[in-house]
SETORDREN-158509 format. One record per residue (C-alpha): x, y, z; residue number from 1; residue in one letter. Coordinates in nm, 2 decimals. Each point is the difference from the previous one (the first is absolute). Example, Ala and Ser with C-alpha at 12.3 -4.5 7.8 and 13.67 -1.06 7.14 Angstrom:
# SETORDREN-158509
+--------+--------+--------+------+------+
:      u :      v :      w : domi : zaza :
+--------+--------+--------+------+------+
:   1.23 :  -0.45 :   0.78 :    1 :    a :
:   0.14 :   0.34 :  -0.07 :    2 :    s :
+--------+--------+--------+------+------+
This chain:
# SETORDREN-158509
+--------+--------+--------+------+------+
:      u :      v :      w : domi : zaza :
+--------+--------+--------+------+------+
:  -5.59 :  -5.27 :   2.03 :    1 :    x :
:   0.06 :  -0.01 :   0.38 :    2 :    x :
:   0.33 :  -0.20 :  -0.11 :    3 :    x :
:   0.12 :   0.27 :  -0.24 :    4 :    x :
:  -0.09 :   0.28 :   0.28 :    5 :    x :
:   0.23 :  -0.23 :   0.24 :    6 :    x :
:   0.29 :  -0.03 :  -0.21 :    7 :    x :
:   0.00 :   0.38 :  -0.11 :    8 :    x :
:   0.00 :   0.07 :   0.35 :    9 :    x :
:   0.31 :  -0.22 :   0.04 :   10 :    x :
:   0.15 :   0.09 :  -0.29 :   11 :    x :
:  -0.02 :   0.36 :   0.15 :   12 :    x :
:   0.13 :  -0.10 :   0.31 :   13 :    x :
:   0.27 :  -0.18 :  -0.16 :   14 :    x :
:   0.09 :   0.30 :  -0.19 :   15 :    x :
:   0.00 :   0.23 :   0.27 :   16 :    x :
:   0.26 :  -0.28 :   0.18 :   17 :    x :
:   0.22 :   0.00 :  -0.32 :   18 :    x :
:   0.01 :   0.38 :   0.01 :   19 :    x :
:   0.11 :  -0.04 :   0.38 :   20 :    x :
:   0.27 :  -0.20 :  -0.10 :   21 :    x :
:   0.11 :   0.21 :  -0.24 :   22 :    x :
:   0.04 :   0.27 :   0.19 :   23 :    x :
:   0.18 :  -0.20 :   0.26 :   24 :    x :
:   0.26 :  -0.12 :  -0.30 :   25 :    x :
:  -0.01 :   0.38 :  -0.06 :   26 :    x :
:   0.10 :   0.08 :   0.32 :   27 :    x :
:   0.28 :  -0.22 :   0.03 :   28 :    x :
:   0.15 :   0.11 :  -0.35 :   29 :    x :
:  -0.02 :   0.37 :   0.15 :   30 :    x :
:   0.14 :  -0.09 :   0.32 :   31 :    x :
:   0.28 :  -0.20 :  -0.21 :   32 :    x :
:   0.02 :   0.34 :  -0.24 :   33 :    x :
:   0.04 :   0.20 :   0.33 :   34 :    x :
:   0.26 :  -0.23 :   0.14 :   35 :    x :
:   0.20 :   0.02 :  -0.30 :   36 :    x :
:  -0.04 :   0.38 :  -0.03 :   37 :    x :
:   0.12 :   0.03 :   0.38 :   38 :    x :
:   0.32 :  -0.23 :  -0.07 :   39 :    x :
:   0.09 :   0.20 :  -0.31 :   40 :    x :
:  -0.02 :   0.30 :   0.21 :   41 :    x :
:   0.25 :  -0.13 :   0.26 :   42 :    x :
:   0.22 :  -0.14 :  -0.27 :   43 :    x :
:   0.02 :   0.38 :  -0.14 :   44 :    x :
:   0.07 :   0.13 :   0.33 :   45 :    x :
:   0.29 :  -0.24 :   0.03 :   46 :    x :
:   0.08 :   0.08 :  -0.37 :   47 :    x :
:   0.01 :   0.38 :   0.06 :   48 :    x :
:   0.20 :  -0.04 :   0.34 :   49 :    x :
:   0.27 :  -0.20 :  -0.23 :   50 :    x :
:  -0.03 :   0.28 :  -0.27 :   51 :    x :
:   0.07 :   0.29 :   0.25 :   52 :    x :
:   0.29 :  -0.14 :   0.13 :   53 :    x :
:   0.16 :  -0.11 :  -0.32 :   54 :    x :
:  -0.05 :   0.37 :  -0.08 :   55 :    x :
:   0.16 :   0.13 :   0.29 :   56 :    x :
:   0.28 :  -0.24 :  -0.07 :   57 :    x :
:   0.03 :   0.15 :  -0.34 :   58 :    x :
:   0.00 :   0.35 :   0.12 :   59 :    x :
:   0.28 :  -0.06 :   0.23 :   60 :    x :
:   0.20 :  -0.17 :  -0.27 :   61 :    x :
:  -0.06 :   0.30 :  -0.22 :   62 :    x :
:   0.08 :   0.26 :   0.26 :   63 :    x :
:   0.32 :  -0.18 :   0.09 :   64 :    x :
:   0.10 :  -0.01 :  -0.39 :   65 :    x :
:   0.03 :  -0.41 :   0.07 :   66 :    x :
:  -0.30 :  -0.06 :  -0.26 :   67 :    x :
:   0.05 :  -0.20 :  -0.31 :   68 :    x :
:  -0.28 :  -0.07 :  -0.23 :   69 :    x :
:   0.02 :  -0.29 :  -0.23 :   70 :    x :
:   0.06 :   0.19 :  -0.33 :   71 :    x :
:  -0.15 :  -0.29 :  -0.22 :   72 :    x :
:  -0.34 :   0.06 :   0.19 :   73 :    x :
:   0.01 :   0.35 :  -0.02 :   74 :    x :
:   0.07 :  -0.01 :  -0.37 :   75 :    x :
:  -0.26 :  -0.30 :  -0.05 :   76 :    x :
:  -0.28 :   0.22 :   0.19 :   77 :    x :
:   0.10 :   0.30 :  -0.21 :   78 :    x :
:  -0.05 :  -0.19 :  -0.32 :   79 :    x :
:  -0.33 :  -0.14 :   0.07 :   80 :    x :
:  -0.15 :   0.34 :   0.13 :   81 :    x :
:   0.16 :   0.16 :  -0.36 :   82 :    x :
:  -0.17 :  -0.26 :  -0.18 :   83 :    x :
:  -0.33 :   0.02 :   0.17 :   84 :    x :
:  -0.01 :   0.37 :   0.03 :   85 :    x :
+--------+--------+--------+------+------+
């Protein structure tokens, strides 16, 4: 019985070590997810800045009367809206 008790203790200690290693992997995974989220935010900021610049450009074109939309794209968009709606 001494050996069985000894094995149980080692098994329990092994379980604790496995849990610790699992937490380490989860920590790495979590850190990786946080890094990915941070990168996505930075990309979003870049996209927002580009979008704002494009909107200002289009506003200037509309104000000056030089804006000429692609009528095929407008018609296609309207048709999709009408079909879906």
